[in-house]
BAMI-339308 format. One line per 5 residues: number of its first residue (from 0); for each residue y, z, x of N, C-alpha, C. Coordinates in pm, whole numbers, plus 50000, padded with zeros to 5 digits. Layout:
BEGIN
NUM = Y,Z,X,Y,Z,X,Y,Z,X; ...
//
This chain:
BEGIN
0 = 49882,50004,50081,49997,49999,49998,50126,49997,50089; 50227,49924,50048,50347,49915,50128,50438,50029,50079; 50491,50113,50172,50573,50227,50147,50705,50225,50224; 50809,50276,50162,50942,50286,50225,50986,50430,50218; 51042,50481,50333,51084,50623,50328,51185,50661,50431
5 = 51240,50776,50404,51336,50845,50496,51293,50983,50525; 51279,51024,50644,51230,51154,50678,51341,51248,50734; 51462,51225,50697,51567,51315,50746,51684,51305,50649; 51686,51398,50553,51794,51411,50456,51841,51551,50447; 51964,51574,50405,52026,51704,50391,52072,51723,50245
10 = 52066,51843,50197,52105,51871,50059,52203,51990,50053; 52240,52028,49936,52328,52149,49921,52262,52277,49965; 52134,52269,50003,52057,52384,50055,52102,52415,50194; 52182,52324,50258,52252,52356,50384,52386,52286,50373; 52414,52186,50450,52552,52122,50460,52554,51990,50392
15 = 52463,51950,50310,52462,51826,50234,52557,51841,50112; 52601,51728,50060,52690,51728,49943,52618,51707,49815; 52490,51664,49818,52406,51642,49695,52296,51750,49684; 52267,51778,49561,52159,51871,49536,52028,51805,49572; 51916,51880,49586,51790,51815,49613,51756,51715,49504
20 = 51784,51746,49380,51754,51648,49269,51835,51524,49284; 51964,51537,49318,52046,51417,49333,52001,51334,49455; 51961,51399,49558,51910,51328,49677,51783,51240,49636; 51693,51307,49570,51569,51234,49519,51606,51124,49427; 51702,51144,49334,51740,51043,49244,51799,50920,49318
25 = 51889,50944,49416,51955,50830,49486,51847,50751,49563; 51756,50819,49632,51654,50746,49708,51555,50672,49616; 51523,50729,49501,51436,50662,49408,51505,50537,49355; 51632,50543,49327,51707,50428,49278,51719,50319,49383; 51707,50360,49513,51710,50258,49623,51572,50201,49653
30 = 51470,50242,49578,51340,50185,49597,51250,50257,49699; 51284,50380,49732,51205,50451,49827,51078,50505,49762; 50983,50531,49848,50855,50595,49801,50842,50741,49846; 50913,50773,49958,50905,50911,50008,51030,50942,50085; 51063,51077,50080,51173,51132,50151,51134,51268,50207
35 = 51213,51319,50299,51189,51458,50350,51317,51534,50338; 51316,51649,50282,51431,51736,50280,51424,51814,50416; 51525,51799,50502,51522,51863,50635,51658,51932,50655; 51687,52026,50573,51809,52106,50586,51813,52187,50711; 51930,52219,50758,51950,52291,50887,51898,52436,50876
40 = 51829,52477,50979,51776,52614,50983,51881,52724,50970; 51987,52711,51043,52083,52821,51044,52181,52821,50920; 52171,52719,50836,52251,52707,50715,52172,52718,50588; 52037,52725,50600,51946,52721,50489,51973,52831,50389; 51989,52798,50262,52007,52897,50156,51874,52966,50124
45 = 51888,53092,50083,51771,53170,50061,51681,53114,49944; 51738,53045,49851,51663,52994,49739,51626,52844,49752; 51627,52792,49874,51599,52653,49897,51462,52607,49846; 51358,52686,49864,51221,52650,49825,51220,52633,49674; 51284,52718,49601,51288,52708,49457,51361,52581,49412
50 = 51468,52548,49477,51540,52430,49445,51461,52302,49481; 51394,52301,49596,51309,52187,49631,51197,52169,49527; 51133,52282,49496,51019,52276,49399,51060,52234,49265; 51182,52247,49225,51225,52212,49090,51257,52066,49074; 51257,51984,49185,51291,51844,49177,51182,51770,49099
55 = 51228,51691,49003,51141,51599,48924,51163,51459,48974; 51048,51400,49027,51059,51264,49084,50922,51209,49108; 50910,51078,49105,50787,51010,49141,50775,50992,49294; 50882,51029,49369,50877,51013,49510,50779,51122,49569; 50719,51086,49681,50652,51188,49761,50773,51259,49833
60 = 50779,51389,49812,50892,51467,49877,50829,51563,49977; 50857,51540,50100,50816,51629,50206,50915,51743,50220; 50871,51858,50243,50957,51970,50277,50958,51984,50427; 51074,52021,50475,51092,52039,50622,51209,52117,50651; 51243,52117,50781,51359,52189,50828,51411,52123,50958
65 = 51538,52127,50988,51586,52082,51105,51625,52198,51193; 51542,52219,51295,51557,52333,51384,51668,52298,51486; 51746,52398,51517,51844,52388,51629,51770,52452,51748; 51754,52374,51854,51676,52410,51970,51765,52407,52095; 51765,52510,52170,51847,52512,52291,51764,52465,52405
70 = 51793,52346,52457,51725,52282,52567,51839,52219,52652; 51893,52300,52747,52005,52249,52828,52121,52210,52736; 52145,52291,52638,52240,52256,52535,52160,52247,52402; 52219,52216,52291,52141,52217,52169,52091,52072,52130; 51980,52068,52073,51924,51948,52013,51867,51989,51873
75 = 51838,51892,51795,51780,51914,51665,51638,51856,51661; 51547,51939,51611,51402,51897,51598,51371,51909,51451; 51337,51789,51390,51288,51794,51256,51144,51834,51247; 51110,51923,51156,50973,51967,51134,50939,51943,50991; 50843,51862,50965,50807,51816,50826,50658,51847,50811
80 = 50624,51892,50692,50484,51920,50671,50433,51848,50541; 50308,51808,50557,50237,51750,50447,50142,51857,50388; 50023,51819,50354,49928,51913,50304,49859,51977,50420; 49801,51900,50512,49737,51954,50633,49806,51914,50759; 49883,51804,50753,49949,51748,50868,50091,51796,50884
85 = 50137,51806,51012,50281,51837,51040,50337,51735,51126; 50466,51717,51125,50529,51616,51208,50653,51681,51276; 50671,51658,51400,50787,51701,51474,50857,51580,51538; 50993,51573,51508,51073,51459,51554,51195,51509,51620; 51227,51467,51740,51352,51494,51811,51454,51403,51747
90 = 51549,51464,51675,51645,51388,51591,51767,51332,51662; 51822,51228,51615,51947,51158,51654,51979,51170,51801; 51903,51095,51879,51921,51101,52031,52062,51062,52071; 52128,50978,51998,52259,50935,52038,52374,51028,52015; 52347,51133,51941,52460,51229,51906,52492,51331,52008
95 = 52409,51339,52114,52430,51444,52208,52518,51406,52327; 52567,51281,52325,52656,51232,52430,52594,51255,52567; 52470,51214,52583,52395,51225,52712,52356,51088,52761; 52332,51085,52899,52280,50956,52957,52133,50947,52909; 52082,50825,52929,51939,50802,52899,51853,50896,52982
100 = 51878,50917,53106,51797,51011,53188,51806,51156,53136; 51923,51198,53093,51940,51332,53036,51859,51343,52905; 51862,51239,52824,51785,51239,52703,51635,51252,52733; 51590,51173,52832,51450,51186,52872,51416,51330,52914; 51506,51395,52988,51481,51539,53030,51473,51627,52906
105 = 51559,51607,52807,51560,51683,52688,51429,51660,52610; 51387,51542,52603,51257,51504,52534,51144,51584,52600; 51137,51578,52736,51032,51647,52805,51039,51799,52784; 51159,51854,52786,51168,51996,52760,51130,52037,52620; 51172,51962,52523,51132,51989,52383,50984,51975,52369
110 = 50926,51878,52429,50778,51851,52418,50699,51962,52479; 50755,52045,52569,50689,52158,52622,50682,52275,52521; 50774,52276,52425,50784,52384,52326,50730,52348,52186; 50734,52217,52153,50686,52171,52023,50593,52055,52042; 50498,52033,51948,50410,51914,51956,50483,51795,51910
115 = 50574,51746,51992,50657,51635,51956,50578,51507,51929; 50612,51441,51812,50537,51320,51773,50618,51197,51768; 50752,51209,51760,50840,51088,51748,50981,51131,51785; 51066,51027,51807,51209,51053,51827,51286,50960,51731; 51404,51013,51691,51489,50937,51599,51593,50860,51677
120 = 51598,50728,51653,51685,50642,51733,51801,50591,51653; 51845,50671,51555,51965,50644,51476,52060,50761,51472; 52188,50735,51451,52284,50836,51433,52351,50801,51301; 52335,50892,51202,52384,50877,51065,52343,50736,51011; 52224,50689,51048,52176,50565,50989,52208,50439,51070
125 = 52279,50457,51180,52319,50344,51261,52231,50342,51387; 52186,50224,51424,52090,50212,51539,52158,50254,51670; 52084,50321,51751,52120,50360,51888,52023,50280,51981; 52061,50155,52005,51969,50056,52070,51926,50099,52210; 52011,50176,52283,51970,50220,52417,51851,50309,52415
130 = 51811,50370,52305,51701,50451,52292,51581,50384,52229; 51599,50260,52181,51486,50188,52121,51414,50106,52225; 51350,50182,52319,51282,50120,52426,51144,50187,52441; 51050,50103,52495,50912,50159,52503,50904,50281,52596; 50985,50272,52701,50989,50381,52802,51013,50519,52747
135 = 51069,50522,52629,51099,50651,52569,50975,50736,52543; 50857,50671,52529,50730,50739,52530,50680,50791,52391; 50761,50775,52286,50721,50823,52153,50750,50719,52052; 50678,50720,51936,50723,50633,51822,50873,50657,51799; 50943,50550,51769,51089,50557,51745,51121,50533,51597
140 = 51188,50627,51539,51207,50629,51392,51357,50604,51359; 51374,50517,51263,51506,50500,51201,51520,50586,51077; 51640,50653,51065,51656,50744,50950,51805,50753,50922; 51831,50803,50803,51972,50817,50754,52036,50942,50812; 51969,51057,50815,52034,51186,50842,52146,51204,50735
145 = 52113,51167,50614,52215,51166,50509,52258,51303,50469; 52391,51316,50457,52456,51439,50410,52538,51406,50281; 52564,51284,50253,52644,51239,50139,52576,51120,50074; 52627,51080,49954,52575,50961,49888,52592,50839,49968; 52707,50824,50033,52732,50704,50113,52643,50690,50235
150 = 52588,50811,50276,52497,50810,50390,52356,50774,50360; 52321,50753,50230,52187,50725,50189,52158,50573,50192; 52037,50541,50242,51997,50400,50242,52048,50315,50353; 52091,50369,50465,52134,50294,50575,52017,50254,50671; 51925,50344,50683,51808,50318,50776,51684,50386,50721
155 = 51567,50323,50743,51447,50376,50687,51330,50323,50761; 51214,50380,50730,51086,50322,50786,51007,50267,50674; 50926,50165,50709,50832,50109,50614,50694,50104,50679; 50592,50109,50596,50456,50116,50654,50357,50065,50545; 50243,50026,50590,50130,49998,50501,50029,50109,50516
160 = 50023,50196,50416,49920,50300,50421,49903,50362,50282; 49806,50448,50266,49782,50511,50139,49904,50598,50098; 49927,50607,49969,50035,50690,49916,49989,50835,49915; 49995,50894,50032,49940,51034,50050,50023,51096,50165; 50072,51215,50139,50159,51278,50242,50096,51283,50377
165 = 49970,51329,50387,49908,51339,50519,49889,51202,50586; 49856,51098,50506,49834,50964,50559,49967,50908,50607; 50080,50938,50547,50205,50893,50585,50239,50962,50724; 50216,51088,50730,50245,51157,50857,50156,51098,50971; 50032,51080,50942,49940,51022,51043,49990,50888,51090
170 = 50037,50805,50996,50082,50669,51032,50207,50684,51122; 50296,50777,51091,50415,50797,51177,50373,50839,51317; 50284,50940,51322,50240,50986,51454,50176,50873,51536; 50105,50786,51471,50046,50670,51543,50136,50553,51572; 50257,50563,51519,50354,50451,51537,50327,50329,51447
175 = 50256,50350,51338,50219,50248,51246,50320,50233,51133; 50444,50198,51172,50555,50175,51083,50654,50085,51149; 50751,50040,51074,50855,49958,51134,50990,50008,51080; 51098,49992,51167,51228,50044,51131,51306,49931,51058; 51386,49978,50961,51471,49884,50883,51613,49938,50872
180 = 51703,49847,50860,51847,49885,50854,51917,49807,50745; 52014,49868,50678,52098,49799,50580,52193,49709,50654; 52229,49599,50594,52322,49510,50666,52462,49531,50617
//
C-alpha cells in the first residue's frame, strides 16, 4: 500500500498553534496517511496524552516527543513509538548553524546515547541539501516540523508498506521511503 506521512509535528501541547485535532484534520485534508505528534519535552503540557488520545481521525497517529539533548550544545531528537517498534531521529540538522563535520560529530555523539535510526534533512519543511548525502550514514527524512497551519504539507515521506504503525517504523529504519517536497 502507498502511504504518505509526516513524523514531526507540534501542537498546542507544547509550542504549536493548532490543537492535536486540528493538526490531524489539516494533514488528513492534505491526503496524509500518518503523522506523529512530537511536542517539545520541556514545554509538554501535563494533559497531553489525554488530548492526543481524544483525536478522532482515520490517520495513523504516532505519539512521540522531541527531546532536547545536550551534545556540545543542544540538538533535538525525535522519539516516536508504534506498538512494539520505536524510532529515534536527529531532527533538523540545518538549524544548528554547524559545519558538516560538526553535524557528523553531533550525530556520532547522539548515537552513543540513543539508538539513532534516521536524521531529518529539512528545516521547517525546506530541504537542507548539504545533509542529503550518503556519507551521513543514516536514512534521511524530509519533514515539516510544523508549528502552524502554514507549516503543514511542505515536506513528507512516502513509502510502499502495510498500513501498520510498526511496519511504517520498520520501513523508515530500513530507509524504504522517499522524500517529497511541495513546490
